mmCIF file of the protein (N, C-alpha, C, O) and its ligand, coordinates in Angstrom:
data_MODEL
# 
_entry.id   MODEL 
# 
loop_
_entity.id 
_entity.type 
_entity.pdbx_number_of_molecules 
1 polymer     1 
2 non-polymer 1 
# 
_entity_poly.entity_id                      1 
_entity_poly.type                           'polypeptide(L)' 
_entity_poly.nstd_linkage                   no 
_entity_poly.nstd_monomer                   no 
_entity_poly.pdbx_seq_one_letter_code       MTKTDDPFDCQSCGETVPFDKVRRTKTIGGLDPTKWQTLCCPSCGSRLQTIYVGE 
_entity_poly.pdbx_seq_one_letter_code_can   MTKTDDPFDCQSCGETVPFDKVRRTKTIGGLDPTKWQTLCCPSCGSRLQTIYVGE 
_entity_poly.pdbx_strand_id                 A 
# 
loop_
_entity_poly_seq.entity_id 
_entity_poly_seq.num 
_entity_poly_seq.mon_id 
_entity_poly_seq.hetero 
1 1  MET n 
1 2  THR n 
1 3  LYS n 
1 4  THR n 
1 5  ASP n 
1 6  ASP n 
1 7  PRO n 
1 8  PHE n 
1 9  ASP n 
1 10 CYS n 
1 11 GLN n 
1 12 SER n 
1 13 CYS n 
1 14 GLY n 
1 15 GLU n 
1 16 THR n 
1 17 VAL n 
1 18 PRO n 
1 19 PHE n 
1 20 ASP n 
1 21 LYS n 
1 22 VAL n 
1 23 ARG n 
1 24 ARG n 
1 25 THR n 
1 26 LYS n 
1 27 THR n 
1 28 ILE n 
1 29 GLY n 
1 30 GLY n 
1 31 LEU n 
1 32 ASP n 
1 33 PRO n 
1 34 THR n 
1 35 LYS n 
1 36 TRP n 
1 37 GLN n 
1 38 THR n 
1 39 LEU n 
1 40 CYS n 
1 41 CYS n 
1 42 PRO n 
1 43 SER n 
1 44 CYS n 
1 45 GLY n 
1 46 SER n 
1 47 ARG n 
1 48 LEU n 
1 49 GLN n 
1 50 THR n 
1 51 ILE n 
1 52 TYR n 
1 53 VAL n 
1 54 GLY n 
1 55 GLU n 
# 
loop_
_struct_asym.id 
_struct_asym.entity_id 
A 1 
B 2 
# 
loop_
_chem_comp.id 
_chem_comp.type 
_chem_comp.mon_nstd_flag 
ARG 'L-peptide linking' y 
ASP 'L-peptide linking' y 
CYS 'L-peptide linking' y 
GLN 'L-peptide linking' y 
GLU 'L-peptide linking' y 
GLY 'peptide linking'   y 
ILE 'L-peptide linking' y 
LEU 'L-peptide linking' y 
LYS 'L-peptide linking' y 
MET 'L-peptide linking' y 
PHE 'L-peptide linking' y 
PRO 'L-peptide linking' y 
SER 'L-peptide linking' y 
THR 'L-peptide linking' y 
TRP 'L-peptide linking' y 
TYR 'L-peptide linking' y 
VAL 'L-peptide linking' y 
ZN  non-polymer         . 
# 
_pdbx_entity_nonpoly.entity_id   2 
_pdbx_entity_nonpoly.name        ? 
_pdbx_entity_nonpoly.comp_id     ZN 
# 
_pdbx_nonpoly_scheme.asym_id         B 
_pdbx_nonpoly_scheme.entity_id       2 
_pdbx_nonpoly_scheme.mon_id          ZN 
_pdbx_nonpoly_scheme.ndb_seq_num     1 
_pdbx_nonpoly_scheme.pdb_seq_num     101 
_pdbx_nonpoly_scheme.auth_seq_num    101 
_pdbx_nonpoly_scheme.pdb_mon_id      ZN 
_pdbx_nonpoly_scheme.auth_mon_id     ZN 
_pdbx_nonpoly_scheme.pdb_strand_id   A 
_pdbx_nonpoly_scheme.pdb_ins_code    . 
# 
loop_
_atom_site.group_PDB 
_atom_site.id 
_atom_site.type_symbol 
_atom_site.label_atom_id 
_atom_site.label_alt_id 
_atom_site.label_comp_id 
_atom_site.label_asym_id 
_atom_site.label_entity_id 
_atom_site.label_seq_id 
_atom_site.pdbx_PDB_ins_code 
_atom_site.Cartn_x 
_atom_site.Cartn_y 
_atom_site.Cartn_z 
_atom_site.occupancy 
_atom_site.B_iso_or_equiv 
_atom_site.pdbx_formal_charge 
_atom_site.auth_seq_id 
_atom_site.auth_comp_id 
_atom_site.auth_asym_id 
_atom_site.auth_atom_id 
_atom_site.pdbx_PDB_model_num 
ATOM   1   N  N  . MET A 1 1  ? -54.586 125.986 -64.342 1.00 0.00 ? 1   MET A N  1 
ATOM   2   C  CA . MET A 1 1  ? -53.290 126.134 -65.010 1.00 0.00 ? 1   MET A CA 1 
ATOM   3   C  C  . MET A 1 1  ? -52.357 125.014 -64.585 1.00 0.00 ? 1   MET A C  1 
ATOM   4   O  O  . MET A 1 1  ? -52.442 124.488 -63.475 1.00 0.00 ? 1   MET A O  1 
ATOM   5   N  N  . THR A 1 2  ? -51.494 124.680 -65.470 1.00 0.00 ? 2   THR A N  1 
ATOM   6   C  CA . THR A 1 2  ? -50.527 123.642 -65.142 1.00 0.00 ? 2   THR A CA 1 
ATOM   7   C  C  . THR A 1 2  ? -49.144 124.262 -64.975 1.00 0.00 ? 2   THR A C  1 
ATOM   8   O  O  . THR A 1 2  ? -48.773 125.212 -65.665 1.00 0.00 ? 2   THR A O  1 
ATOM   9   N  N  . LYS A 1 3  ? -48.419 123.708 -64.061 1.00 0.00 ? 3   LYS A N  1 
ATOM   10  C  CA . LYS A 1 3  ? -47.041 124.163 -63.879 1.00 0.00 ? 3   LYS A CA 1 
ATOM   11  C  C  . LYS A 1 3  ? -46.063 123.248 -64.590 1.00 0.00 ? 3   LYS A C  1 
ATOM   12  O  O  . LYS A 1 3  ? -44.845 123.382 -64.468 1.00 0.00 ? 3   LYS A O  1 
ATOM   13  N  N  . THR A 1 4  ? -46.628 122.323 -65.329 1.00 0.00 ? 4   THR A N  1 
ATOM   14  C  CA . THR A 1 4  ? -45.778 121.338 -65.990 1.00 0.00 ? 4   THR A CA 1 
ATOM   15  C  C  . THR A 1 4  ? -45.231 121.916 -67.283 1.00 0.00 ? 4   THR A C  1 
ATOM   16  O  O  . THR A 1 4  ? -45.907 121.888 -68.311 1.00 0.00 ? 4   THR A O  1 
ATOM   17  N  N  . ASP A 1 5  ? -44.037 122.430 -67.240 1.00 0.00 ? 5   ASP A N  1 
ATOM   18  C  CA . ASP A 1 5  ? -43.445 122.955 -68.461 1.00 0.00 ? 5   ASP A CA 1 
ATOM   19  C  C  . ASP A 1 5  ? -42.078 122.356 -68.742 1.00 0.00 ? 5   ASP A C  1 
ATOM   20  O  O  . ASP A 1 5  ? -41.317 122.857 -69.570 1.00 0.00 ? 5   ASP A O  1 
ATOM   21  N  N  . ASP A 1 6  ? -41.789 121.291 -68.047 1.00 0.00 ? 6   ASP A N  1 
ATOM   22  C  CA . ASP A 1 6  ? -40.552 120.592 -68.332 1.00 0.00 ? 6   ASP A CA 1 
ATOM   23  C  C  . ASP A 1 6  ? -40.730 119.695 -69.552 1.00 0.00 ? 6   ASP A C  1 
ATOM   24  O  O  . ASP A 1 6  ? -41.849 119.277 -69.850 1.00 0.00 ? 6   ASP A O  1 
ATOM   25  N  N  . PRO A 1 7  ? -39.656 119.397 -70.255 1.00 0.00 ? 7   PRO A N  1 
ATOM   26  C  CA . PRO A 1 7  ? -39.773 118.462 -71.371 1.00 0.00 ? 7   PRO A CA 1 
ATOM   27  C  C  . PRO A 1 7  ? -40.096 117.060 -70.863 1.00 0.00 ? 7   PRO A C  1 
ATOM   28  O  O  . PRO A 1 7  ? -39.807 116.709 -69.719 1.00 0.00 ? 7   PRO A O  1 
ATOM   29  N  N  . PHE A 1 8  ? -40.692 116.287 -71.731 1.00 0.00 ? 8   PHE A N  1 
ATOM   30  C  CA . PHE A 1 8  ? -41.062 114.918 -71.394 1.00 0.00 ? 8   PHE A CA 1 
ATOM   31  C  C  . PHE A 1 8  ? -40.151 113.953 -72.130 1.00 0.00 ? 8   PHE A C  1 
ATOM   32  O  O  . PHE A 1 8  ? -39.803 114.164 -73.292 1.00 0.00 ? 8   PHE A O  1 
ATOM   33  N  N  . ASP A 1 9  ? -39.775 112.905 -71.443 1.00 0.00 ? 9   ASP A N  1 
ATOM   34  C  CA . ASP A 1 9  ? -39.007 111.842 -72.083 1.00 0.00 ? 9   ASP A CA 1 
ATOM   35  C  C  . ASP A 1 9  ? -39.962 110.743 -72.509 1.00 0.00 ? 9   ASP A C  1 
ATOM   36  O  O  . ASP A 1 9  ? -40.639 110.141 -71.675 1.00 0.00 ? 9   ASP A O  1 
ATOM   37  N  N  . CYS A 1 10 ? -40.013 110.484 -73.797 1.00 0.00 ? 10  CYS A N  1 
ATOM   38  C  CA . CYS A 1 10 ? -40.871 109.421 -74.295 1.00 0.00 ? 10  CYS A CA 1 
ATOM   39  C  C  . CYS A 1 10 ? -40.211 108.083 -74.023 1.00 0.00 ? 10  CYS A C  1 
ATOM   40  O  O  . CYS A 1 10 ? -39.059 107.850 -74.391 1.00 0.00 ? 10  CYS A O  1 
ATOM   41  N  N  . GLN A 1 11 ? -40.962 107.212 -73.373 1.00 0.00 ? 11  GLN A N  1 
ATOM   42  C  CA . GLN A 1 11 ? -40.389 105.920 -73.021 1.00 0.00 ? 11  GLN A CA 1 
ATOM   43  C  C  . GLN A 1 11 ? -40.454 104.950 -74.184 1.00 0.00 ? 11  GLN A C  1 
ATOM   44  O  O  . GLN A 1 11 ? -39.833 103.888 -74.135 1.00 0.00 ? 11  GLN A O  1 
ATOM   45  N  N  . SER A 1 12 ? -41.195 105.293 -75.229 1.00 0.00 ? 12  SER A N  1 
ATOM   46  C  CA . SER A 1 12 ? -41.321 104.380 -76.361 1.00 0.00 ? 12  SER A CA 1 
ATOM   47  C  C  . SER A 1 12 ? -40.235 104.614 -77.401 1.00 0.00 ? 12  SER A C  1 
ATOM   48  O  O  . SER A 1 12 ? -39.588 103.668 -77.852 1.00 0.00 ? 12  SER A O  1 
ATOM   49  N  N  . CYS A 1 13 ? -40.033 105.878 -77.784 1.00 0.00 ? 13  CYS A N  1 
ATOM   50  C  CA . CYS A 1 13 ? -39.065 106.142 -78.848 1.00 0.00 ? 13  CYS A CA 1 
ATOM   51  C  C  . CYS A 1 13 ? -37.834 106.866 -78.333 1.00 0.00 ? 13  CYS A C  1 
ATOM   52  O  O  . CYS A 1 13 ? -36.877 107.068 -79.080 1.00 0.00 ? 13  CYS A O  1 
ATOM   53  N  N  . GLY A 1 14 ? -37.847 107.260 -77.059 1.00 0.00 ? 14  GLY A N  1 
ATOM   54  C  CA . GLY A 1 14 ? -36.663 107.854 -76.480 1.00 0.00 ? 14  GLY A CA 1 
ATOM   55  C  C  . GLY A 1 14 ? -36.508 109.335 -76.730 1.00 0.00 ? 14  GLY A C  1 
ATOM   56  O  O  . GLY A 1 14 ? -35.526 109.946 -76.309 1.00 0.00 ? 14  GLY A O  1 
ATOM   57  N  N  . GLU A 1 15 ? -37.471 109.910 -77.411 1.00 0.00 ? 15  GLU A N  1 
ATOM   58  C  CA . GLU A 1 15 ? -37.375 111.326 -77.727 1.00 0.00 ? 15  GLU A CA 1 
ATOM   59  C  C  . GLU A 1 15 ? -37.669 112.183 -76.500 1.00 0.00 ? 15  GLU A C  1 
ATOM   60  O  O  . GLU A 1 15 ? -38.500 111.825 -75.665 1.00 0.00 ? 15  GLU A O  1 
ATOM   61  N  N  . THR A 1 16 ? -36.980 113.314 -76.400 1.00 0.00 ? 16  THR A N  1 
ATOM   62  C  CA . THR A 1 16 ? -37.310 114.299 -75.386 1.00 0.00 ? 16  THR A CA 1 
ATOM   63  C  C  . THR A 1 16 ? -38.171 115.369 -76.035 1.00 0.00 ? 16  THR A C  1 
ATOM   64  O  O  . THR A 1 16 ? -37.737 116.052 -76.962 1.00 0.00 ? 16  THR A O  1 
ATOM   65  N  N  . VAL A 1 17 ? -39.373 115.505 -75.549 1.00 0.00 ? 17  VAL A N  1 
ATOM   66  C  CA . VAL A 1 17 ? -40.352 116.365 -76.200 1.00 0.00 ? 17  VAL A CA 1 
ATOM   67  C  C  . VAL A 1 17 ? -40.580 117.614 -75.358 1.00 0.00 ? 17  VAL A C  1 
ATOM   68  O  O  . VAL A 1 17 ? -41.024 117.511 -74.214 1.00 0.00 ? 17  VAL A O  1 
ATOM   69  N  N  . PRO A 1 18 ? -40.282 118.804 -75.908 1.00 0.00 ? 18  PRO A N  1 
ATOM   70  C  CA . PRO A 1 18 ? -40.579 120.030 -75.169 1.00 0.00 ? 18  PRO A CA 1 
ATOM   71  C  C  . PRO A 1 18 ? -42.080 120.151 -74.921 1.00 0.00 ? 18  PRO A C  1 
ATOM   72  O  O  . PRO A 1 18 ? -42.886 119.645 -75.701 1.00 0.00 ? 18  PRO A O  1 
ATOM   73  N  N  . PHE A 1 19 ? -42.445 120.814 -73.849 1.00 0.00 ? 19  PHE A N  1 
ATOM   74  C  CA . PHE A 1 19 ? -43.849 120.884 -73.459 1.00 0.00 ? 19  PHE A CA 1 
ATOM   75  C  C  . PHE A 1 19 ? -44.719 121.479 -74.567 1.00 0.00 ? 19  PHE A C  1 
ATOM   76  O  O  . PHE A 1 19 ? -45.864 121.059 -74.737 1.00 0.00 ? 19  PHE A O  1 
ATOM   77  N  N  . ASP A 1 20 ? -44.202 122.439 -75.314 1.00 0.00 ? 20  ASP A N  1 
ATOM   78  C  CA . ASP A 1 20 ? -45.035 123.075 -76.344 1.00 0.00 ? 20  ASP A CA 1 
ATOM   79  C  C  . ASP A 1 20 ? -45.092 122.273 -77.639 1.00 0.00 ? 20  ASP A C  1 
ATOM   80  O  O  . ASP A 1 20 ? -45.721 122.696 -78.608 1.00 0.00 ? 20  ASP A O  1 
ATOM   81  N  N  . LYS A 1 21 ? -44.436 121.119 -77.652 1.00 0.00 ? 21  LYS A N  1 
ATOM   82  C  CA . LYS A 1 21 ? -44.474 120.276 -78.843 1.00 0.00 ? 21  LYS A CA 1 
ATOM   83  C  C  . LYS A 1 21 ? -45.304 119.015 -78.644 1.00 0.00 ? 21  LYS A C  1 
ATOM   84  O  O  . LYS A 1 21 ? -45.575 118.289 -79.600 1.00 0.00 ? 21  LYS A O  1 
ATOM   85  N  N  . VAL A 1 22 ? -45.704 118.758 -77.420 1.00 0.00 ? 22  VAL A N  1 
ATOM   86  C  CA . VAL A 1 22 ? -46.471 117.543 -77.183 1.00 0.00 ? 22  VAL A CA 1 
ATOM   87  C  C  . VAL A 1 22 ? -47.843 117.660 -77.831 1.00 0.00 ? 22  VAL A C  1 
ATOM   88  O  O  . VAL A 1 22 ? -48.377 118.756 -78.006 1.00 0.00 ? 22  VAL A O  1 
ATOM   89  N  N  . ARG A 1 23 ? -48.387 116.533 -78.175 1.00 0.00 ? 23  ARG A N  1 
ATOM   90  C  CA . ARG A 1 23 ? -49.742 116.494 -78.700 1.00 0.00 ? 23  ARG A CA 1 
ATOM   91  C  C  . ARG A 1 23 ? -50.707 116.327 -77.541 1.00 0.00 ? 23  ARG A C  1 
ATOM   92  O  O  . ARG A 1 23 ? -50.525 115.460 -76.686 1.00 0.00 ? 23  ARG A O  1 
ATOM   93  N  N  . ARG A 1 24 ? -51.729 117.158 -77.520 1.00 0.00 ? 24  ARG A N  1 
ATOM   94  C  CA . ARG A 1 24 ? -52.731 117.035 -76.473 1.00 0.00 ? 24  ARG A CA 1 
ATOM   95  C  C  . ARG A 1 24 ? -53.948 116.310 -77.031 1.00 0.00 ? 24  ARG A C  1 
ATOM   96  O  O  . ARG A 1 24 ? -54.477 116.669 -78.083 1.00 0.00 ? 24  ARG A O  1 
ATOM   97  N  N  . THR A 1 25 ? -54.365 115.319 -76.333 1.00 0.00 ? 25  THR A N  1 
ATOM   98  C  CA . THR A 1 25 ? -55.546 114.580 -76.751 1.00 0.00 ? 25  THR A CA 1 
ATOM   99  C  C  . THR A 1 25 ? -56.466 114.432 -75.564 1.00 0.00 ? 25  THR A C  1 
ATOM   100 O  O  . THR A 1 25 ? -56.109 114.728 -74.424 1.00 0.00 ? 25  THR A O  1 
ATOM   101 N  N  . LYS A 1 26 ? -57.651 113.969 -75.863 1.00 0.00 ? 26  LYS A N  1 
ATOM   102 C  CA . LYS A 1 26 ? -58.571 113.662 -74.776 1.00 0.00 ? 26  LYS A CA 1 
ATOM   103 C  C  . LYS A 1 26 ? -58.061 112.455 -74.012 1.00 0.00 ? 26  LYS A C  1 
ATOM   104 O  O  . LYS A 1 26 ? -57.389 111.583 -74.562 1.00 0.00 ? 26  LYS A O  1 
ATOM   105 N  N  . THR A 1 27 ? -58.390 112.426 -72.756 1.00 0.00 ? 27  THR A N  1 
ATOM   106 C  CA . THR A 1 27 ? -57.980 111.304 -71.933 1.00 0.00 ? 27  THR A CA 1 
ATOM   107 C  C  . THR A 1 27 ? -58.760 110.057 -72.306 1.00 0.00 ? 27  THR A C  1 
ATOM   108 O  O  . THR A 1 27 ? -59.847 110.117 -72.881 1.00 0.00 ? 27  THR A O  1 
ATOM   109 N  N  . ILE A 1 28 ? -58.187 108.964 -71.970 1.00 0.00 ? 28  ILE A N  1 
ATOM   110 C  CA . ILE A 1 28 ? -58.865 107.687 -72.124 1.00 0.00 ? 28  ILE A CA 1 
ATOM   111 C  C  . ILE A 1 28 ? -59.504 107.338 -70.790 1.00 0.00 ? 28  ILE A C  1 
ATOM   112 O  O  . ILE A 1 28 ? -58.866 107.446 -69.743 1.00 0.00 ? 28  ILE A O  1 
ATOM   113 N  N  . GLY A 1 29 ? -60.739 106.928 -70.826 1.00 0.00 ? 29  GLY A N  1 
ATOM   114 C  CA . GLY A 1 29 ? -61.353 106.462 -69.601 1.00 0.00 ? 29  GLY A CA 1 
ATOM   115 C  C  . GLY A 1 29 ? -62.410 107.373 -69.033 1.00 0.00 ? 29  GLY A C  1 
ATOM   116 O  O  . GLY A 1 29 ? -62.825 107.210 -67.885 1.00 0.00 ? 29  GLY A O  1 
ATOM   117 N  N  . GLY A 1 30 ? -62.853 108.339 -69.829 1.00 0.00 ? 30  GLY A N  1 
ATOM   118 C  CA . GLY A 1 30 ? -64.027 109.098 -69.453 1.00 0.00 ? 30  GLY A CA 1 
ATOM   119 C  C  . GLY A 1 30 ? -63.777 110.255 -68.502 1.00 0.00 ? 30  GLY A C  1 
ATOM   120 O  O  . GLY A 1 30 ? -64.723 110.788 -67.921 1.00 0.00 ? 30  GLY A O  1 
ATOM   121 N  N  . LEU A 1 31 ? -62.533 110.652 -68.333 1.00 0.00 ? 31  LEU A N  1 
ATOM   122 C  CA . LEU A 1 31 ? -62.282 111.847 -67.539 1.00 0.00 ? 31  LEU A CA 1 
ATOM   123 C  C  . LEU A 1 31 ? -62.785 113.078 -68.306 1.00 0.00 ? 31  LEU A C  1 
ATOM   124 O  O  . LEU A 1 31 ? -62.822 113.082 -69.536 1.00 0.00 ? 31  LEU A O  1 
ATOM   125 N  N  . ASP A 1 32 ? -63.160 114.091 -67.579 1.00 0.00 ? 32  ASP A N  1 
ATOM   126 C  CA . ASP A 1 32 ? -63.688 115.309 -68.184 1.00 0.00 ? 32  ASP A CA 1 
ATOM   127 C  C  . ASP A 1 32 ? -62.614 115.982 -69.043 1.00 0.00 ? 32  ASP A C  1 
ATOM   128 O  O  . ASP A 1 32 ? -61.580 116.399 -68.520 1.00 0.00 ? 32  ASP A O  1 
ATOM   129 N  N  . PRO A 1 33 ? -62.847 116.093 -70.358 1.00 0.00 ? 33  PRO A N  1 
ATOM   130 C  CA . PRO A 1 33 ? -61.806 116.645 -71.247 1.00 0.00 ? 33  PRO A CA 1 
ATOM   131 C  C  . PRO A 1 33 ? -61.533 118.118 -71.023 1.00 0.00 ? 33  PRO A C  1 
ATOM   132 O  O  . PRO A 1 33 ? -60.512 118.630 -71.483 1.00 0.00 ? 33  PRO A O  1 
ATOM   133 N  N  . THR A 1 34 ? -62.423 118.812 -70.327 1.00 0.00 ? 34  THR A N  1 
ATOM   134 C  CA . THR A 1 34 ? -62.130 120.209 -70.013 1.00 0.00 ? 34  THR A CA 1 
ATOM   135 C  C  . THR A 1 34 ? -61.222 120.331 -68.797 1.00 0.00 ? 34  THR A C  1 
ATOM   136 O  O  . THR A 1 34 ? -60.706 121.409 -68.501 1.00 0.00 ? 34  THR A O  1 
ATOM   137 N  N  . LYS A 1 35 ? -61.035 119.226 -68.100 1.00 0.00 ? 35  LYS A N  1 
ATOM   138 C  CA . LYS A 1 35 ? -60.188 119.266 -66.914 1.00 0.00 ? 35  LYS A CA 1 
ATOM   139 C  C  . LYS A 1 35 ? -58.912 118.454 -67.060 1.00 0.00 ? 35  LYS A C  1 
ATOM   140 O  O  . LYS A 1 35 ? -57.898 118.746 -66.427 1.00 0.00 ? 35  LYS A O  1 
ATOM   141 N  N  . TRP A 1 36 ? -58.976 117.432 -67.901 1.00 0.00 ? 36  TRP A N  1 
ATOM   142 C  CA . TRP A 1 36 ? -57.836 116.538 -68.033 1.00 0.00 ? 36  TRP A CA 1 
ATOM   143 C  C  . TRP A 1 36 ? -57.462 116.404 -69.497 1.00 0.00 ? 36  TRP A C  1 
ATOM   144 O  O  . TRP A 1 36 ? -58.332 116.264 -70.356 1.00 0.00 ? 36  TRP A O  1 
ATOM   145 N  N  . GLN A 1 37 ? -56.201 116.445 -69.775 1.00 0.00 ? 37  GLN A N  1 
ATOM   146 C  CA . GLN A 1 37 ? -55.728 116.197 -71.122 1.00 0.00 ? 37  GLN A CA 1 
ATOM   147 C  C  . GLN A 1 37 ? -54.580 115.215 -71.058 1.00 0.00 ? 37  GLN A C  1 
ATOM   148 O  O  . GLN A 1 37 ? -53.782 115.193 -70.121 1.00 0.00 ? 37  GLN A O  1 
ATOM   149 N  N  . THR A 1 38 ? -54.538 114.411 -72.091 1.00 0.00 ? 38  THR A N  1 
ATOM   150 C  CA . THR A 1 38 ? -53.442 113.470 -72.199 1.00 0.00 ? 38  THR A CA 1 
ATOM   151 C  C  . THR A 1 38 ? -52.406 114.034 -73.158 1.00 0.00 ? 38  THR A C  1 
ATOM   152 O  O  . THR A 1 38 ? -52.730 114.459 -74.267 1.00 0.00 ? 38  THR A O  1 
ATOM   153 N  N  . LEU A 1 39 ? -51.169 114.032 -72.718 1.00 0.00 ? 39  LEU A N  1 
ATOM   154 C  CA . LEU A 1 39 ? -50.076 114.512 -73.560 1.00 0.00 ? 39  LEU A CA 1 
ATOM   155 C  C  . LEU A 1 39 ? -49.442 113.324 -74.257 1.00 0.00 ? 39  LEU A C  1 
ATOM   156 O  O  . LEU A 1 39 ? -49.088 112.329 -73.626 1.00 0.00 ? 39  LEU A O  1 
ATOM   157 N  N  . CYS A 1 40 ? -49.305 113.446 -75.575 1.00 0.00 ? 40  CYS A N  1 
ATOM   158 C  CA . CYS A 1 40 ? -48.775 112.344 -76.361 1.00 0.00 ? 40  CYS A CA 1 
ATOM   159 C  C  . CYS A 1 40 ? -47.530 112.786 -77.119 1.00 0.00 ? 40  CYS A C  1 
ATOM   160 O  O  . CYS A 1 40 ? -47.360 113.955 -77.467 1.00 0.00 ? 40  CYS A O  1 
ATOM   161 N  N  . CYS A 1 41 ? -46.678 111.815 -77.357 1.00 0.00 ? 41  CYS A N  1 
ATOM   162 C  CA . CYS A 1 41 ? -45.460 112.053 -78.123 1.00 0.00 ? 41  CYS A CA 1 
ATOM   163 C  C  . CYS A 1 41 ? -45.815 112.370 -79.576 1.00 0.00 ? 41  CYS A C  1 
ATOM   164 O  O  . CYS A 1 41 ? -46.569 111.615 -80.189 1.00 0.00 ? 41  CYS A O  1 
ATOM   165 N  N  . PRO A 1 42 ? -45.295 113.461 -80.148 1.00 0.00 ? 42  PRO A N  1 
ATOM   166 C  CA . PRO A 1 42 ? -45.609 113.797 -81.533 1.00 0.00 ? 42  PRO A CA 1 
ATOM   167 C  C  . PRO A 1 42 ? -44.929 112.873 -82.538 1.00 0.00 ? 42  PRO A C  1 
ATOM   168 O  O  . PRO A 1 42 ? -45.316 112.832 -83.706 1.00 0.00 ? 42  PRO A O  1 
ATOM   169 N  N  . SER A 1 43 ? -43.932 112.139 -82.094 1.00 0.00 ? 43  SER A N  1 
ATOM   170 C  CA . SER A 1 43 ? -43.222 111.261 -83.014 1.00 0.00 ? 43  SER A CA 1 
ATOM   171 C  C  . SER A 1 43 ? -43.874 109.899 -83.121 1.00 0.00 ? 43  SER A C  1 
ATOM   172 O  O  . SER A 1 43 ? -44.117 109.411 -84.224 1.00 0.00 ? 43  SER A O  1 
ATOM   173 N  N  . CYS A 1 44 ? -44.162 109.277 -81.984 1.00 0.00 ? 44  CYS A N  1 
ATOM   174 C  CA . CYS A 1 44 ? -44.680 107.912 -82.025 1.00 0.00 ? 44  CYS A CA 1 
ATOM   175 C  C  . CYS A 1 44 ? -46.094 107.806 -81.486 1.00 0.00 ? 44  CYS A C  1 
ATOM   176 O  O  . CYS A 1 44 ? -46.726 106.757 -81.614 1.00 0.00 ? 44  CYS A O  1 
ATOM   177 N  N  . GLY A 1 45 ? -46.597 108.863 -80.891 1.00 0.00 ? 45  GLY A N  1 
ATOM   178 C  CA . GLY A 1 45 ? -47.982 108.853 -80.444 1.00 0.00 ? 45  GLY A CA 1 
ATOM   179 C  C  . GLY A 1 45 ? -48.203 108.216 -79.093 1.00 0.00 ? 45  GLY A C  1 
ATOM   180 O  O  . GLY A 1 45 ? -49.343 108.111 -78.641 1.00 0.00 ? 45  GLY A O  1 
ATOM   181 N  N  . SER A 1 46 ? -47.150 107.792 -78.442 1.00 0.00 ? 46  SER A N  1 
ATOM   182 C  CA . SER A 1 46 ? -47.328 107.182 -77.135 1.00 0.00 ? 46  SER A CA 1 
ATOM   183 C  C  . SER A 1 46 ? -47.755 108.216 -76.100 1.00 0.00 ? 46  SER A C  1 
ATOM   184 O  O  . SER A 1 46 ? -47.422 109.398 -76.189 1.00 0.00 ? 46  SER A O  1 
ATOM   185 N  N  . ARG A 1 47 ? -48.488 107.737 -75.138 1.00 0.00 ? 47  ARG A N  1 
ATOM   186 C  CA . ARG A 1 47 ? -48.935 108.633 -74.077 1.00 0.00 ? 47  ARG A CA 1 
ATOM   187 C  C  . ARG A 1 47 ? -47.770 108.970 -73.159 1.00 0.00 ? 47  ARG A C  1 
ATOM   188 O  O  . ARG A 1 47 ? -47.047 108.085 -72.700 1.00 0.00 ? 47  ARG A O  1 
ATOM   189 N  N  . LEU A 1 48 ? -47.599 110.256 -72.899 1.00 0.00 ? 48  LEU A N  1 
ATOM   190 C  CA . LEU A 1 48 ? -46.508 110.697 -72.036 1.00 0.00 ? 48  LEU A CA 1 
ATOM   191 C  C  . LEU A 1 48 ? -46.997 110.918 -70.625 1.00 0.00 ? 48  LEU A C  1 
ATOM   192 O  O  . LEU A 1 48 ? -46.390 110.444 -69.665 1.00 0.00 ? 48  LEU A O  1 
ATOM   193 N  N  . GLN A 1 49 ? -48.093 111.638 -70.502 1.00 0.00 ? 49  GLN A N  1 
ATOM   194 C  CA . GLN A 1 49 ? -48.557 111.991 -69.171 1.00 0.00 ? 49  GLN A CA 1 
ATOM   195 C  C  . GLN A 1 49 ? -49.977 112.527 -69.293 1.00 0.00 ? 49  GLN A C  1 
ATOM   196 O  O  . GLN A 1 49 ? -50.352 113.100 -70.316 1.00 0.00 ? 49  GLN A O  1 
ATOM   197 N  N  . THR A 1 50 ? -50.742 112.336 -68.262 1.00 0.00 ? 50  THR A N  1 
ATOM   198 C  CA . THR A 1 50 ? -52.062 112.955 -68.194 1.00 0.00 ? 50  THR A CA 1 
ATOM   199 C  C  . THR A 1 50 ? -51.980 114.098 -67.186 1.00 0.00 ? 50  THR A C  1 
ATOM   200 O  O  . THR A 1 50 ? -51.536 113.924 -66.051 1.00 0.00 ? 50  THR A O  1 
ATOM   201 N  N  . ILE A 1 51 ? -52.419 115.264 -67.634 1.00 0.00 ? 51  ILE A N  1 
ATOM   202 C  CA . ILE A 1 51 ? -52.290 116.441 -66.784 1.00 0.00 ? 51  ILE A CA 1 
ATOM   203 C  C  . ILE A 1 51 ? -53.652 117.033 -66.478 1.00 0.00 ? 51  ILE A C  1 
ATOM   204 O  O  . ILE A 1 51 ? -54.595 116.878 -67.253 1.00 0.00 ? 51  ILE A O  1 
ATOM   205 N  N  . TYR A 1 52 ? -53.748 117.702 -65.358 1.00 0.00 ? 52  TYR A N  1 
ATOM   206 C  CA . TYR A 1 52 ? -54.956 118.406 -64.966 1.00 0.00 ? 52  TYR A CA 1 
ATOM   207 C  C  . TYR A 1 52 ? -54.891 119.830 -65.500 1.00 0.00 ? 52  TYR A C  1 
ATOM   208 O  O  . TYR A 1 52 ? -53.949 120.568 -65.211 1.00 0.00 ? 52  TYR A O  1 
ATOM   209 N  N  . VAL A 1 53 ? -55.892 120.209 -66.275 1.00 0.00 ? 53  VAL A N  1 
ATOM   210 C  CA . VAL A 1 53 ? -55.882 121.534 -66.872 1.00 0.00 ? 53  VAL A CA 1 
ATOM   211 C  C  . VAL A 1 53 ? -57.057 122.374 -66.400 1.00 0.00 ? 53  VAL A C  1 
ATOM   212 O  O  . VAL A 1 53 ? -57.221 123.519 -66.821 1.00 0.00 ? 53  VAL A O  1 
ATOM   213 N  N  . GLY A 1 54 ? -57.867 121.805 -65.530 1.00 0.00 ? 54  GLY A N  1 
ATOM   214 C  CA . GLY A 1 54 ? -59.023 122.535 -65.027 1.00 0.00 ? 54  GLY A CA 1 
ATOM   215 C  C  . GLY A 1 54 ? -58.613 123.567 -64.007 1.00 0.00 ? 54  GLY A C  1 
ATOM   216 O  O  . GLY A 1 54 ? -57.438 123.691 -63.661 1.00 0.00 ? 54  GLY A O  1 
ATOM   217 N  N  . GLU A 1 55 ? -59.592 124.303 -63.530 1.00 0.00 ? 55  GLU A N  1 
ATOM   218 C  CA . GLU A 1 55 ? -59.300 125.344 -62.569 1.00 0.00 ? 55  GLU A CA 1 
ATOM   219 C  C  . GLU A 1 55 ? -59.572 124.873 -61.156 1.00 0.00 ? 55  GLU A C  1 
ATOM   220 O  O  . GLU A 1 55 ? -59.379 125.630 -60.205 1.00 0.00 ? 55  GLU A O  1 
HETATM 221 ZN ZN . ZN  B 2 .  ? -42.255 108.788 -78.725 1.00 0.00 2 101 ZN  A ZN 1 
# 
């Protein structure tokens, strides 16, 4: 479980994205997608943060 529920500030478009609005994608670079997810801005698609979602 992740404790990350704060909004994210997108450094590309300046938008503040609530945690439940971010786009989750697979990580880049071969990390296990069941353990790691990349959070992306829904407006511009920039990567916001990579989070650990495994147990
Ligand atoms: Zn953005």
